[in-house]
Wavefront OBJ file of the C-alpha trace (Angstrom):
o trace
v 55.787 88.427 66.290
v 55.954 86.826 62.955
v 56.370 88.260 59.606
v 55.107 87.171 56.192
v 56.644 87.703 52.553
v 55.086 87.040 49.507
v 57.490 85.717 46.693
v 56.775 84.937 43.061
v 59.258 82.855 41.452
v 60.394 83.252 37.542
v 57.887 80.482 36.679
v 54.865 82.576 38.337
v 54.790 80.123 41.452
v 53.877 81.944 44.468
v 55.543 80.959 48.086
v 55.144 82.400 51.393
v 58.085 82.906 53.617
v 57.571 83.291 57.324
v 59.993 84.399 59.957
v 59.603 84.161 63.911
v 61.765 85.520 66.518
v 61.498 85.909 70.313
v 63.651 87.901 73.047
v 66.517 88.812 70.200
v 66.855 85.054 69.545
v 67.651 83.830 66.154
v 65.349 84.107 63.250
v 63.382 80.936 62.542
v 62.442 80.860 58.795
v 60.296 78.533 56.667
v 58.448 78.977 53.192
v 55.093 77.608 52.366
v 52.759 77.585 49.456
v 49.910 78.915 51.192
v 49.648 81.427 53.481
v 47.314 79.606 55.777
v 50.351 76.965 56.141
v 52.559 79.670 56.835
v 50.232 81.190 59.605
v 49.740 77.750 60.887
v 53.490 77.037 61.373
v 54.080 80.480 62.763
v 51.512 79.983 65.531
v 52.833 76.673 66.406
v 56.535 77.814 66.645
v 55.518 81.110 68.603
v 53.642 78.744 71.152
v 56.835 76.507 71.498
v 59.073 79.408 72.019
v 56.797 81.121 74.696
v 56.652 77.701 76.474
v 60.243 77.541 76.542
v 60.840 74.668 74.338
v 63.554 74.224 72.123
v 63.251 75.000 68.463
v 65.890 74.436 65.947
v 66.977 77.242 63.803
v 67.195 77.417 59.972
v 71.181 77.047 60.191
v 70.855 74.116 62.410
v 68.498 72.447 59.947
v 71.003 73.088 57.051
v 74.302 72.247 58.967
v 75.307 68.675 59.724
v 77.754 67.605 62.386
v 80.607 67.138 60.050
v 80.093 70.641 59.055
v 80.589 71.651 62.628
v 83.567 69.394 63.250
v 85.205 70.657 60.162
v 84.777 74.195 61.085
v 85.982 73.437 64.802
v 88.952 71.728 63.679
v 90.021 74.326 61.114
v 89.270 77.516 62.957
v 88.352 77.068 66.590
v 90.879 74.259 67.610
v 94.124 75.733 66.467
v 93.433 78.988 68.702
v 92.932 76.809 71.735
v 95.377 77.782 74.618
v 95.850 73.797 75.068
v 97.988 73.265 72.085
v 99.122 69.619 73.322
v 95.485 68.425 73.110
v 95.156 69.602 69.541
v 96.254 66.062 68.225
v 94.011 64.199 70.438
v 90.988 66.263 69.784
v 91.325 66.220 66.306
v 91.626 62.310 66.252
v 88.606 61.855 68.535
v 86.463 64.557 66.497
v 87.542 62.924 63.307
v 86.255 59.256 64.575
v 83.147 61.230 65.708
v 82.690 62.640 62.076
v 82.975 59.188 60.388
v 80.321 57.862 63.023
v 77.478 60.767 62.808
v 79.045 63.428 60.304
v 76.108 63.213 57.887
v 73.404 63.829 60.409
v 72.120 67.206 60.735
v 72.710 69.130 63.980
v 69.135 69.223 64.483
v 68.975 65.703 64.784
v 71.824 65.414 67.675
v 69.949 64.684 70.660
v 70.933 63.188 74.228
v 69.466 59.739 72.894
v 71.434 59.877 69.931
v 74.683 60.324 71.522
v 73.713 57.639 74.562
v 72.962 55.231 71.666
v 76.734 55.459 70.377
v 77.891 55.488 74.067
v 75.915 52.489 74.858
v 77.415 50.657 71.473
v 81.047 51.572 72.094
v 80.603 49.977 75.598
v 79.664 46.520 74.307
v 81.762 46.369 71.193
v 85.370 45.075 71.063
v 87.736 47.230 69.436
v 90.510 45.941 66.890
v 92.527 44.661 69.596
v 89.593 42.622 71.183
v 88.793 44.794 73.952
v 85.967 46.992 74.941
v 86.773 50.449 75.390
v 86.976 51.934 79.016
v 84.536 54.275 80.470
v 87.387 56.815 80.718
v 88.125 56.559 76.965
v 84.320 56.787 75.805
v 83.842 59.807 78.027
v 86.796 61.329 76.253
v 84.976 61.089 73.085
v 81.865 62.527 74.757
v 83.694 65.641 76.089
v 85.278 66.228 72.729
v 82.045 66.393 71.111
v 80.741 68.694 73.826
v 83.562 71.196 73.346
v 82.777 71.408 69.348
v 78.852 71.875 70.105
v 79.152 74.297 72.815
v 81.105 76.435 69.969
v 78.188 75.926 67.782
v 75.935 77.392 70.347
v 77.997 80.291 71.428
v 79.929 81.226 68.378
v 78.517 79.996 65.312
v 74.807 80.279 65.977
v 74.156 76.984 64.644
v 72.497 75.553 67.798
v 70.468 76.922 70.374
v 71.570 74.148 73.151
v 74.072 71.538 73.413
v 72.589 68.131 74.014
v 75.861 66.670 75.692
v 75.413 67.734 79.122
v 72.172 65.813 79.346
v 74.064 62.545 78.581
v 75.259 60.305 81.332
v 78.911 59.565 81.544
v 80.455 56.202 81.812
v 81.935 55.313 85.301
v 85.611 56.424 84.867
v 88.319 53.521 85.003
v 90.028 52.937 88.423
v 93.487 54.506 87.846
v 96.712 52.618 87.497
v 98.419 52.596 90.930
v 101.729 50.860 89.907
v 104.703 52.138 91.712
v 108.060 50.997 92.776
v 108.993 49.008 95.569
v 112.433 49.859 97.275
v 113.968 46.973 95.708
v 112.627 47.780 92.365
v 113.665 51.262 92.498
v 117.371 50.169 93.442
v 117.400 47.411 90.627
v 116.078 50.108 88.200
v 118.213 52.738 89.136
v 121.487 50.443 88.833
v 120.470 49.663 85.215
v 119.915 53.361 84.316
v 123.254 54.239 85.656
v 124.865 51.440 83.543
v 122.938 52.586 80.498
v 125.108 53.795 77.674
v 122.841 56.563 77.299
v 124.295 58.575 79.894
v 121.154 61.177 80.193
v 118.775 58.046 81.243
v 120.087 57.869 84.861
v 119.483 61.636 85.771
v 116.326 61.961 83.731
v 114.855 58.952 85.525
v 115.875 60.344 89.025
v 114.245 63.594 88.155
v 111.004 61.909 87.153
v 110.874 60.134 90.741
v 112.036 63.460 92.486
v 109.312 65.860 90.678
v 106.600 63.607 89.235
v 107.227 65.144 85.807
v 105.748 63.367 82.753
v 108.450 62.387 80.094
v 107.679 65.114 77.669
v 108.012 67.846 80.124
v 111.259 66.629 81.214
v 112.468 66.252 77.554
v 111.181 69.805 77.120
v 112.780 71.302 80.353
v 115.585 74.128 79.585
v 118.237 75.167 81.848
v 116.628 78.462 81.876
v 113.760 77.019 84.002
v 116.058 75.453 86.720
v 116.935 77.459 89.452
v 119.463 75.062 91.552
v 119.983 78.010 94.015
v 116.187 78.338 95.200
v 115.889 74.566 94.507
v 112.629 74.676 91.980
v 112.315 73.735 88.512
v 109.618 75.213 86.277
v 107.944 72.995 83.614
v 106.307 75.498 80.712
v 103.291 74.542 78.752
v 102.458 71.401 80.454
v 99.692 68.955 79.294
v 96.759 70.879 80.936
v 98.202 74.024 79.214
v 99.740 75.732 82.352
v 102.937 76.250 83.577
v 104.180 74.522 87.030
v 106.727 75.227 89.525
v 108.045 72.110 91.420
v 110.511 72.221 94.587
v 113.553 70.168 94.306
v 114.723 68.000 97.038
v 118.696 68.272 97.769
v 119.394 64.700 96.317
v 117.537 66.220 92.820
v 119.803 69.162 93.167
v 122.705 67.157 93.451
v 121.721 64.922 90.431
v 121.630 68.099 88.288
v 124.537 69.724 89.557
v 126.562 66.817 88.609
v 124.714 66.498 85.276
v 125.290 69.973 84.553
v 128.929 70.001 85.083
v 131.003 70.365 81.853
v 128.036 70.697 79.868
v 126.231 73.689 77.955
v 124.115 75.888 80.279
v 121.671 77.064 77.807
v 119.334 75.051 75.747
v 117.732 71.726 76.959
v 118.492 70.120 80.022
v 118.400 66.774 78.570
v 119.095 67.124 74.603
v 116.886 64.281 73.601
v 113.760 63.549 71.948
v 111.077 61.270 73.255
v 111.995 58.370 71.158
v 115.514 58.791 72.316
v 114.470 58.213 75.777
v 112.188 55.210 74.912
v 114.897 53.001 73.503
v 117.442 52.929 76.421
v 114.489 53.248 78.821
v 113.038 49.978 77.619
v 116.101 48.093 77.942
v 116.932 49.316 81.164
v 113.517 48.414 82.481
v 113.508 45.040 81.022
v 117.056 44.496 82.587
v 115.703 45.323 85.872
v 112.824 42.610 85.612
v 110.128 45.458 85.564
v 108.273 44.403 82.073
v 104.941 45.556 83.561
v 106.301 49.008 84.338
v 105.998 52.144 82.177
v 107.641 55.355 82.197
v 104.851 57.160 83.356
v 104.440 54.986 86.510
v 107.591 56.996 87.492
v 105.073 59.604 88.021
v 102.822 57.450 90.023
v 105.855 56.372 92.409
v 106.674 60.041 92.983
v 103.113 60.702 94.083
v 103.151 57.445 96.221
v 106.329 58.406 97.929
v 104.997 61.921 98.495
v 101.792 60.258 100.423
v 103.642 57.842 102.198
v 106.019 60.729 103.452
v 103.164 62.790 104.850
v 102.245 65.080 102.045
v 98.369 66.138 101.826
v 96.570 65.316 98.721
v 96.660 69.159 97.902
v 100.399 69.207 98.042
v 100.542 66.039 95.713
v 98.087 67.757 93.270
v 100.005 71.054 93.098
v 103.408 69.092 92.554
v 102.029 66.819 89.763
v 99.860 69.709 88.192
v 96.582 68.136 88.537
v 93.783 70.726 88.660
v 91.536 68.803 90.889
v 91.968 66.543 93.928
v 89.883 63.835 92.350
v 93.063 62.764 90.249
v 95.123 62.210 93.701
v 92.549 60.323 95.361
v 94.170 56.925 94.464
v 97.055 57.621 96.636
v 94.668 58.764 99.786
v 95.119 55.246 101.479
v 98.873 55.647 101.414
v 98.531 59.176 102.992
v 96.271 58.006 105.400
v 98.369 55.190 106.825
v 100.922 57.658 107.618
v 98.460 60.362 109.266
v 97.536 57.438 111.445
v 100.805 56.869 112.362
v 101.629 60.818 112.893
v 98.452 60.661 115.204
v 99.560 57.807 117.191
v 103.003 59.618 117.993
v 101.147 62.574 118.887
v 98.707 60.825 121.229
v 101.653 58.836 122.928
v 103.400 62.289 123.695
v 100.539 64.552 124.706
v 97.555 62.450 125.483
v 98.907 60.097 128.085
l 1 2 3 4 5 6 7 8 9 10 11 12 13 14 15 16 17 18 19 20 21 22 23 24 25 26 27 28 29 30 31 32 33 34 35 36 37 38 39 40 41 42 43 44 45 46 47 48 49 50 51 52 53 54 55 56 57 58 59 60 61 62 63 64 65 66 67 68 69 70 71 72 73 74 75 76 77 78 79 80 81 82 83 84 85 86 87 88 89 90 91 92 93 94 95 96 97 98 99 100 101 102 103 104 105 106 107 108 109 110 111 112 113 114 115 116 117 118 119 120 121 122 123 124 125 126 127 128 129 130 131 132 133 134 135 136 137 138 139 140 141 142 143 144 145 146 147 148 149 150 151 152 153 154 155 156 157 158 159 160 161 162 163 164 165 166 167 168 169 170 171 172 173 174 175 176 177 178 179 180 181 182 183 184 185 186 187 188 189 190 191 192 193 194 195 196 197 198 199 200 201 202 203 204 205 206 207 208 209 210 211 212 213 214 215 216 217 218 219 220 221 222 223 224 225 226 227 228 229 230 231 232 233 234 235 236 237 238 239 240 241 242 243 244 245 246 247 248 249 250 251 252 253 254 255 256 257 258 259 260 261 262 263 264 265 266 267 268 269 270 271 272 273 274 275 276 277 278 279 280 281 282 283 284 285 286 287 288 289 290 291 292 293 294 295 296 297 298 299 300 301 302 303 304 305 306 307 308 309 310 311 312 313 314 315 316 317 318 319 320 321 322 323 324 325 326 327 328 329 330 331 332 333 334 335 336 337 338 339 340 341 342 343 344 345 346 347 348 349
């Protein structure tokens, strides 16, 4: 039901303020010079609400997307449990603010977001390359997180428009991994590196599929050589991950531990300290197209070729869904077929 309030200003001007609300939702308010206009507007709003149509609140009409992003970055995001993603989320949302910041929240519709999406998909960036589908989708996801909070916590929106926006096809994941000869050449150069930590760090990366940041942040207190497990804390997805260690990995860590402090970081290096000797060893091995992160792909590929299931690979690498490890399914299938052939030759003759 609508309520009407007559107001008289200091100059004697009369206005009518109307308020409409349904089922505990937010108050929708507007002022008119005549009561008949206020009544007409109220009837229209009540009809929209009764029909289930989206009606922008007064807060949504007053607030801009820039206001929402500023509050999200200053208040909400710093409290997120995924602290490692804050820098990236801040970058993506600041880009969005520069693009659409002055727009009122009420004007942000699926078509608005889709228009920016389509432009990104066809406009080259400063390097002359068009953004990949995955990159564009990350920008949409960051915006969705902000607008979801505007609905649930700030009360600035009634509905998040992003779920109605079609995402771009994700880019095909990189599948580069070391062949046997490449692995031998790389490890030989790492052993010869003046950085004594490089070889054990690279070997552990191949044995566990851990990311560079996870290895640099690894503490001896999270390594149990007797139980043959290592625990990576506060990983990229915000969760801890325990990974079993192969016998060879235990040997590598045991040798590295000998004569060194058993407290603090396993590898007392920064990411920058790793990058310089890593690139030197990689280039000396003739692997100019190989990144440190490809050691992670190599570990996953070796697991697949050794008969590990996609679920096992996802658990070891710390992926929350199997979709991320489907790129290795063809390697797993080849070795699964070989296992079936061996079973058939023995039991199904």
